[in-house]
Each structure stands twice: as C-alpha cells, then as structure tokens.
Kinemage of the C-alpha trace (Angstrom):
@kinemage 1
@onewidth
@group {chain A} dominant
@subgroup {mainchain}
@vectorlist {calphas} color= white
{ca met a 1} P -105.707 54.496 51.671
{ca arg a 2} L -108.595 52.358 50.439
{ca gln a 3} L -110.167 53.175 47.157
{ca ala a 4} L -113.850 53.822 47.329
{ca ile a 5} L -116.077 51.322 45.597
{ca pro a 6} L -118.058 53.046 42.850
{ca ala a 7} L -121.727 53.477 43.426
{ca gly a 8} L -123.918 50.697 42.188
{ca arg a 9} L -121.197 48.051 42.691
{ca thr a 10} L -120.881 45.729 45.631
{ca ala a 11} L -117.738 44.437 47.239
{ca ala a 12} L -118.372 41.022 45.682
{ca his a 13} L -118.244 42.551 42.206
{ca ala a 14} L -114.983 44.326 42.962
{ca val a 15} L -113.041 41.062 43.611
{ca pro a 16} L -112.355 38.983 40.448
{ca lys a 17} L -113.774 35.460 40.544
{ca ala a 18} L -111.151 32.731 41.031
{ca ile a 19} L -110.999 29.943 38.413
{ca ser a 20} L -111.742 26.542 39.911
{ca asp a 21} L -109.241 23.678 39.767
{ca arg a 22} L -111.665 21.661 37.684
{ca thr a 23} L -111.831 24.416 35.072
{ca ile a 24} L -108.037 24.681 34.945
{ca cys a 25} L -107.736 20.901 34.486
{ca gly a 26} L -110.311 21.031 31.723
{ca leu a 27} L -108.453 23.808 29.923
{ca phe a 28} L -105.194 21.866 30.059
{ca met a 29} L -106.845 18.631 28.933
{ca ala a 30} L -108.851 20.155 26.098
{ca pro a 31} L -106.007 20.166 23.485
{ca ala a 32} L -105.065 16.563 24.339
{ca leu a 33} L -108.703 15.449 24.146
{ca ala a 34} L -109.131 17.204 20.793
{ca ile a 35} L -106.052 15.434 19.403
{ca leu a 36} L -107.244 12.120 20.850
{ca ile a 37} L -110.657 12.497 19.231
{ca leu a 38} L -109.066 13.435 15.927
{ca met a 39} L -106.453 10.659 15.960
{ca val a 40} L -108.414 7.830 17.578
{ca ala a 41} L -112.162 8.369 17.666
{ca tyr a 42} L -112.604 9.517 14.070
{ca pro a 43} L -110.589 6.617 12.493
{ca phe a 44} L -112.397 4.134 14.752
{ca ile a 45} L -115.833 5.444 13.767
{ca ser a 46} L -114.767 5.389 10.105
{ca leu a 47} L -113.576 1.792 10.530
{ca leu a 48} L -116.936 0.750 11.949
{ca tyr a 49} L -118.739 2.573 9.146
{ca tyr a 50} L -116.721 1.019 6.308
{ca ser a 51} L -117.070 -2.443 7.865
{ca thr a 52} L -120.799 -2.288 7.110
{ca leu a 53} L -120.293 -1.435 3.425
{ca asn a 54} L -119.571 -3.367 0.266
{ca phe a 55} L -116.785 -0.992 -0.677
{ca ser a 56} L -113.395 -1.022 -2.413
{ca ile a 57} L -110.927 1.815 -2.197
{ca leu a 58} L -110.009 1.177 -5.844
{ca asn a 59} L -113.497 2.241 -6.953
{ca pro a 60} L -114.529 5.132 -4.706
{ca ala a 61} L -116.537 6.719 -7.523
{ca lys a 62} L -118.620 3.574 -7.857
{ca gly a 63} L -120.090 4.226 -4.475
{ca ser a 64} L -120.812 1.750 -1.748
{ca glu a 65} L -123.681 -0.445 -0.680
{ca phe a 66} L -124.768 -0.800 2.925
{ca ile a 67} L -124.792 -4.517 3.781
{ca gly a 68} L -124.911 -4.421 7.573
{ca leu a 69} L -123.036 -7.293 9.242
{ca gln a 70} L -122.535 -9.363 6.085
{ca asn a 71} L -118.779 -8.662 6.000
{ca tyr a 72} L -118.478 -10.122 9.507
{ca thr a 73} L -120.556 -13.186 8.723
{ca arg a 74} L -118.620 -13.843 5.502
{ca leu a 75} L -115.300 -13.670 7.301
{ca leu a 76} L -116.312 -15.741 10.315
{ca ser a 77} L -117.942 -18.413 8.127
{ca arg a 78} L -114.699 -19.093 6.230
{ca glu a 79} L -112.679 -22.040 7.462
{ca ser a 80} L -109.465 -20.426 6.188
{ca val a 81} L -109.996 -17.428 8.487
{ca trp a 82} L -110.394 -19.670 11.538
{ca glu a 83} L -107.233 -21.515 10.504
{ca arg a 84} L -105.400 -18.178 10.542
{ca phe a 85} L -106.670 -17.517 14.061
{ca val a 86} L -105.476 -20.952 15.204
{ca phe a 87} L -102.056 -20.442 13.623
{ca thr a 88} L -101.792 -16.957 15.146
{ca gly a 89} L -102.704 -18.361 18.555
{ca gln a 90} L -99.984 -21.000 18.253
{ca phe a 91} L -97.426 -18.379 17.281
{ca val a 92} L -98.449 -15.964 20.048
{ca leu a 93} L -98.366 -18.657 22.720
{ca ala a 94} L -94.987 -20.033 21.605
{ca thr a 95} L -93.188 -16.725 21.139
{ca val a 96} L -94.490 -15.033 24.307
{ca val a 97} L -93.672 -18.052 26.488
{ca val a 98} L -90.143 -18.286 25.025
{ca gln a 99} L -89.557 -14.559 25.415
{ca phe a 100} L -90.810 -14.513 28.978
{ca cys a 101} L -88.887 -17.566 30.186
{ca val a 102} L -85.624 -16.387 28.626
{ca gly a 103} L -86.188 -12.704 29.446
{ca val a 104} L -86.980 -13.242 33.135
{ca ala a 105} L -84.032 -15.661 33.552
{ca val a 106} L -81.567 -13.240 31.929
{ca ala a 107} L -82.974 -10.280 33.870
{ca tyr a 108} L -82.551 -12.199 37.129
{ca ala a 109} L -78.940 -12.907 36.185
{ca phe a 110} L -78.373 -9.200 35.522
{ca gln a 111} L -79.335 -8.490 39.134
{ca arg a 112} L -75.926 -9.618 40.295
{ca asn a 113} L -72.946 -7.333 40.142
{ca phe a 114} L -70.243 -8.748 37.877
{ca arg a 115} L -67.618 -7.319 35.615
{ca gly a 116} L -68.910 -6.202 32.245
{ca arg a 117} L -72.583 -6.364 33.264
{ca asp a 118} L -73.462 -2.938 31.854
{ca leu a 119} L -71.738 -3.735 28.544
{ca leu a 120} L -73.546 -7.070 28.228
{ca phe a 121} L -76.857 -5.409 29.096
{ca thr a 122} L -76.326 -2.790 26.377
{ca ile a 123} L -75.462 -5.468 23.804
{ca ala a 124} L -78.566 -7.462 24.811
{ca met a 125} L -80.758 -4.436 24.055
{ca leu a 126} L -79.514 -4.010 20.476
{ca pro a 127} L -81.864 -6.457 18.638
{ca met a 128} L -85.056 -4.606 19.577
{ca met a 129} L -83.641 -1.378 18.102
{ca leu a 130} L -83.573 -2.877 14.598
{ca cys a 131} L -86.316 -2.597 11.986
{ca pro a 132} L -88.537 -5.749 12.004
{ca ile a 133} L -88.417 -6.152 8.219
{ca val a 134} L -84.606 -6.047 8.316
{ca val a 135} L -84.571 -8.652 11.086
{ca gly a 136} L -86.904 -10.809 9.006
{ca phe a 137} L -84.656 -10.814 5.942
{ca leu a 138} L -81.578 -11.375 8.130
{ca trp a 139} L -83.087 -14.509 9.663
{ca arg a 140} L -84.434 -15.601 6.283
{ca tyr a 141} L -80.876 -15.808 4.974
{ca met a 142} L -79.711 -17.504 8.162
{ca phe a 143} L -82.457 -20.160 7.849
{ca asn a 144} L -81.807 -20.793 4.152
{ca ser a 145} L -81.982 -24.558 3.613
{ca glu a 146} L -78.912 -24.687 1.331
{ca trp a 147} L -76.328 -22.173 2.555
{ca gly a 148} L -77.824 -20.705 5.756
{ca val a 149} L -75.653 -20.543 8.865
{ca val a 150} L -78.292 -22.371 10.948
{ca asn a 151} L -78.169 -25.476 8.733
{ca tyr a 152} L -74.375 -25.233 8.704
{ca leu a 153} L -74.399 -25.508 12.503
{ca val a 154} L -76.931 -28.353 12.296
{ca thr a 155} L -74.675 -30.328 9.955
{ca leu a 156} L -71.711 -29.746 12.295
{ca leu a 157} L -73.736 -31.521 14.989
{ca gly a 158} L -74.134 -34.518 12.686
{ca phe a 159} L -77.730 -33.964 11.573
{ca gly a 160} L -79.115 -33.501 8.071
{ca lys a 161} L -80.198 -30.201 6.597
{ca ile a 162} L -83.620 -28.937 7.622
{ca asp a 163} L -86.069 -27.132 5.367
{ca trp a 164} L -86.800 -24.379 7.861
{ca leu a 165} L -89.007 -22.098 5.788
{ca gly a 166} L -90.638 -24.585 3.393
{ca val a 167} L -92.461 -26.693 5.983
{ca pro a 168} L -95.245 -24.977 8.001
{ca gly a 169} L -94.222 -26.468 11.357
{ca asn a 170} L -90.557 -25.606 10.879
{ca ala a 171} L -91.423 -22.146 9.563
{ca leu a 172} L -93.481 -21.413 12.674
{ca trp a 173} L -90.543 -22.167 14.963
{ca ala a 174} L -88.134 -20.291 12.708
{ca val a 175} L -90.230 -17.135 13.039
{ca val a 176} L -90.646 -17.748 16.787
{ca ile a 177} L -86.853 -17.838 17.123
{ca ala a 178} L -86.475 -14.643 15.095
{ca asp a 179} L -89.220 -12.853 17.029
{ca ala a 180} L -87.798 -14.012 20.367
{ca trp a 181} L -84.306 -12.834 19.352
{ca met a 182} L -85.706 -9.400 18.552
{ca trp a 183} L -88.143 -8.845 21.432
{ca thr a 184} L -86.758 -10.803 24.377
{ca pro a 185} L -84.612 -7.716 25.175
{ca phe a 186} L -87.849 -5.804 25.812
{ca val a 187} L -88.840 -8.343 28.465
{ca ile a 188} L -85.309 -8.236 29.892
{ca leu a 189} L -85.500 -4.450 30.160
{ca leu a 190} L -88.813 -4.369 32.036
{ca ala a 191} L -88.025 -7.403 34.190
{ca thr a 192} L -84.647 -5.948 35.184
{ca ala a 193} L -86.341 -2.686 36.166
{ca ala a 194} L -88.914 -4.625 38.200
{ca phe a 195} L -86.298 -6.734 39.980
{ca arg a 196} L -84.075 -3.766 40.797
{ca gly a 197} L -87.077 -1.937 42.229
{ca ile a 198} L -87.389 -4.509 45.018
{ca pro a 199} L -85.761 -3.251 48.252
{ca thr a 200} L -82.512 -5.126 48.874
{ca asp a 201} L -83.201 -5.544 52.583
{ca ile a 202} L -86.117 -7.873 51.816
{ca asn a 203} L -83.905 -10.314 49.891
{ca glu a 204} L -81.175 -9.950 52.498
{ca ala a 205} L -83.617 -10.782 55.286
{ca ala a 206} L -84.818 -13.862 53.387
{ca glu a 207} L -81.217 -14.948 52.800
{ca ile a 208} L -80.382 -14.535 56.492
{ca asp a 209} L -83.405 -16.673 57.359
{ca gly a 210} L -81.900 -19.443 55.232
{ca ala a 211} L -84.144 -19.174 52.176
{ca ser a 212} L -82.704 -20.810 49.055
{ca pro a 213} L -82.209 -18.770 45.832
{ca phe a 214} L -85.141 -20.613 44.232
{ca phe a 215} L -87.369 -19.854 47.213
{ca arg a 216} L -86.358 -16.169 47.184
{ca phe a 217} L -87.073 -15.970 43.453
{ca thr a 218} L -90.479 -17.663 43.565
{ca arg a 219} L -91.753 -16.274 46.886
{ca val a 220} L -90.167 -12.790 46.987
{ca thr a 221} L -88.888 -11.574 43.622
{ca leu a 222} L -91.680 -12.775 41.343
{ca pro a 223} L -94.662 -11.733 43.520
{ca met a 224} L -93.256 -8.250 44.170
{ca ser a 225} L -92.458 -7.647 40.497
{ca met a 226} L -95.650 -9.234 39.132
{ca pro a 227} L -97.470 -5.970 38.166
{ca ile a 228} L -94.651 -4.879 35.841
{ca leu a 229} L -94.228 -8.405 34.490
{ca leu a 230} L -97.952 -8.572 33.696
{ca ile a 231} L -97.697 -5.275 31.807
{ca ala a 232} L -94.728 -6.624 29.850
{ca phe a 233} L -96.650 -9.834 29.115
{ca leu a 234} L -99.677 -7.866 27.900
{ca leu a 235} L -97.587 -5.632 25.627
{ca arg a 236} L -95.793 -8.598 24.098
{ca leu a 237} L -99.071 -10.504 23.699
{ca ile a 238} L -100.670 -7.620 21.788
{ca asp a 239} L -97.600 -7.043 19.638
{ca ala a 240} L -97.232 -10.748 18.810
{ca phe a 241} L -100.916 -10.925 17.855
{ca lys a 242} L -100.301 -8.113 15.342
{ca gln a 243} L -97.099 -9.639 13.942
{ca ser a 244} L -96.869 -9.707 10.159
{ca asp a 245} L -93.511 -8.150 9.221
{ca leu a 246} L -91.390 -11.177 10.101
{ca phe a 247} L -93.718 -13.576 8.296
{ca phe a 248} L -93.750 -11.314 5.241
{ca ala a 249} L -89.939 -11.178 5.122
{ca met a 250} L -89.190 -14.782 6.105
{ca thr a 251} L -91.931 -16.911 4.564
{ca gly a 252} L -94.157 -14.587 2.532
{ca gly a 253} L -97.085 -16.379 4.168
{ca gly a 254} L -96.122 -19.639 2.495
{ca pro a 255} L -95.975 -22.394 1.695
{ca gly a 256} L -99.370 -21.519 0.258
{ca ser a 257} L -101.029 -19.582 3.051
{ca asp a 258} L -100.004 -21.895 5.894
{ca thr a 259} L -97.907 -19.283 7.727
{ca glu a 260} L -100.225 -16.328 7.354
{ca thr a 261} L -101.142 -14.698 10.645
{ca val a 262} L -104.383 -12.814 11.160
{ca ala a 263} L -102.590 -9.496 10.636
{ca phe a 264} L -100.933 -10.863 7.478
{ca arg a 265} L -104.317 -11.963 6.074
{ca leu a 266} L -105.772 -8.562 6.938
{ca gly a 267} L -102.999 -6.876 4.979
{ca lys a 268} L -103.678 -9.098 1.954
{ca ile a 269} L -107.397 -8.379 2.024
{ca ala a 270} L -106.815 -4.641 2.339
{ca phe a 271} L -103.813 -4.017 0.088
{ca ser a 272} L -103.666 -6.966 -2.329
{ca his a 273} L -107.351 -7.630 -3.016
{ca phe a 274} L -108.540 -4.135 -1.973
{ca tyr a 275} L -111.707 -5.401 -0.306
{ca thr a 276} L -111.907 -2.368 1.960
{ca gly a 277} L -115.200 -3.299 3.608
{ca gln a 278} L -114.068 -6.821 4.531
{ca ala a 279} L -110.675 -5.531 5.689
{ca ser a 280} L -112.409 -3.026 7.965
{ca ala a 281} L -114.574 -5.782 9.450
{ca phe a 282} L -111.485 -7.952 9.968
{ca ala a 283} L -109.740 -5.064 11.729
{ca val a 284} L -112.731 -4.595 14.038
{ca ile a 285} L -112.650 -8.295 14.951
{ca met a 286} L -108.944 -8.035 15.765
{ca leu a 287} L -109.576 -4.907 17.806
{ca val a 288} L -112.294 -6.616 19.840
{ca ile a 289} L -109.950 -9.531 20.609
{ca ile a 290} L -107.126 -7.195 21.662
{ca ile a 291} L -109.458 -5.131 23.857
{ca gly a 292} L -110.754 -8.333 25.450
{ca leu a 293} L -107.230 -9.526 26.255
{ca ser a 294} L -106.348 -6.086 27.615
{ca leu a 295} L -109.386 -6.060 29.908
{ca ile a 296} L -108.445 -9.478 31.281
{ca phe a 297} L -104.946 -8.313 32.157
{ca val a 298} L -106.178 -5.004 33.561
{ca arg a 299} L -108.423 -6.996 35.873
{ca leu a 300} L -105.485 -9.183 36.909
{ca leu a 301} L -103.433 -6.044 37.595
{ca thr a 302} L -106.267 -4.611 39.686
{ca gln a 303} L -106.530 -7.802 41.726
{ca gln a 304} L -102.764 -7.848 42.185
{ca gly a 305} L -102.839 -4.255 43.408
{ca arg a 306} L -105.571 -5.066 45.956
{ca gln a 307} L -103.570 -8.011 47.271
{ca asp a 308} L -100.495 -5.802 47.699
C-alpha cells in the first residue's frame, strides 16, 4: 500500500536527489589533491619565493632582503656554473647512451628461452637495489690507482696503471661505468617488459616471410616497444641529470671542482656555504630544464601514439 505524501510536499521532494558522477569523483580526488598541494605546490611556491631573496638559513633571525632576479643573474653569469652544466651534459649523454645500448641488447637476449634465464635475470636486477652511496664507495675502492681491482686487471693485460679518479676525463668515465652498472638493470627491466608485450605471432609471421633477426629487431621489435623505451629513456635522463651521490662518494667533486655536476654544486651552495637564496634559484633552474626535457619526451610519446 502506498504511503500518502504529506501535504505541502511534492513527489519530487519525496525522492532523494542522486549524487552525480562528477561529484563522486571530486569527493574521491579531494584527499589526493589536498596531499598534492601540501607536498608539491607549497614547497614549489616556497622555492620560488626564497629564490628572490638574499637569505641564509644560518641567519633566519637576520631577516631577508628582496633582490628579485639577482640570484639568477649571478648564477648564470658565472663561468664555473656553465662549466658544471657542460660537464653534467657530458655525463648524462655518456651514461644514458651506455645504459640504453647495453640494456636493450641484454633485454633482447632475455627474450629467448634458455636454461637459467630467470636466475640470470634476477642476478642482473641486484645492482639497482643497492644504495647509491654504497655503490659509489664500492667502485671508488675498485678504481683505486694503487691497489684497485680495475688497475690489477689492466696490468694483467700488459698496460700501465691508470689514475682513474685523479684525472677529470678518467673520473668521468669511471663514474659512468659505476652508474651504468647500477642503473642498466632498470633499462633491462622495462625493455624486457616491452619486448615480451609484443604478440609472438607478429615476430613469427616476419620470420616465416624470411626477415632476418636484425630486420625483425629494427622494424618490428623496436617500433612496437618505443613508447615504453622512451619512458625509460626519460626516467634515466632525469635521474642522471640529478646525479650527485656517486660523484660525492667516488671523486668528492675533485680534482678541484672538475667533476662536480649541477646537482653536486647545488648541494654545496645549499649545505656547505648555506646560501639559501642562491641554492633556491639554482634548484628552479634545474627544475625548468627537467620540465623542458619532460615536455619534449611527452610530445614524442604523443606523436608515437598517434602513429600507432
């Protein structure tokens, strides 16, 4: 039996209003957005604010002076800062290229079924699970010019001992080797996932048509796995640009300041000299560069998706 609707109320008032999907999505996203604003937006705004001040964290009671863009102009007018950018670019280019060439080749080899593949794959993943500072000191001892194992192997081959960490050029390649040893497994992991995601019937059809392994790799495997490979390249590019732990442990930025990366110099300005305003400006410059690189790769990913 229907209940009578009380006087003065319409049928529309009797039925509760349904919550829209947009409102439900907003309610679920609100906590995440609040955390994001707290964890990202506030520090970023603070970074921009401090970059315009002549301020040191050692003297907060002294106050701060607003100087506008002077911190940026001081940094970008120093030849030593540009030298750090050039050195960082050399390191990033060398280490990412080495990691990608080796990582993609090893990942392609892991496509095949052979005995002990899973064990070898697990062992290959171990270096990236270690702490970077520990890896740095490990390779520092290995590259020791007097009793390091690397020079021992070099002398076995009939060559003289090499001063790996005392010469800027040698030190660069020593850190590249250490960084590649640690992070090539990351490229292997993503590349292996990309290669195994390709349907097997496509490669089988190409093989039946008489395509060579090189042709199948360059015309089938690489193009179909390119989106994931570009993501891996972008992640390694950003991480290499921020690298400072290995240089701190292996060379200490020396000899002199020849092996200081941009991130290493930023750490010195912030935590050795305590020029908080200049360090904030330096961090903003690094952030702009990283965002620019990210936008370039996002555009490449978008173009790749449209082609697919």
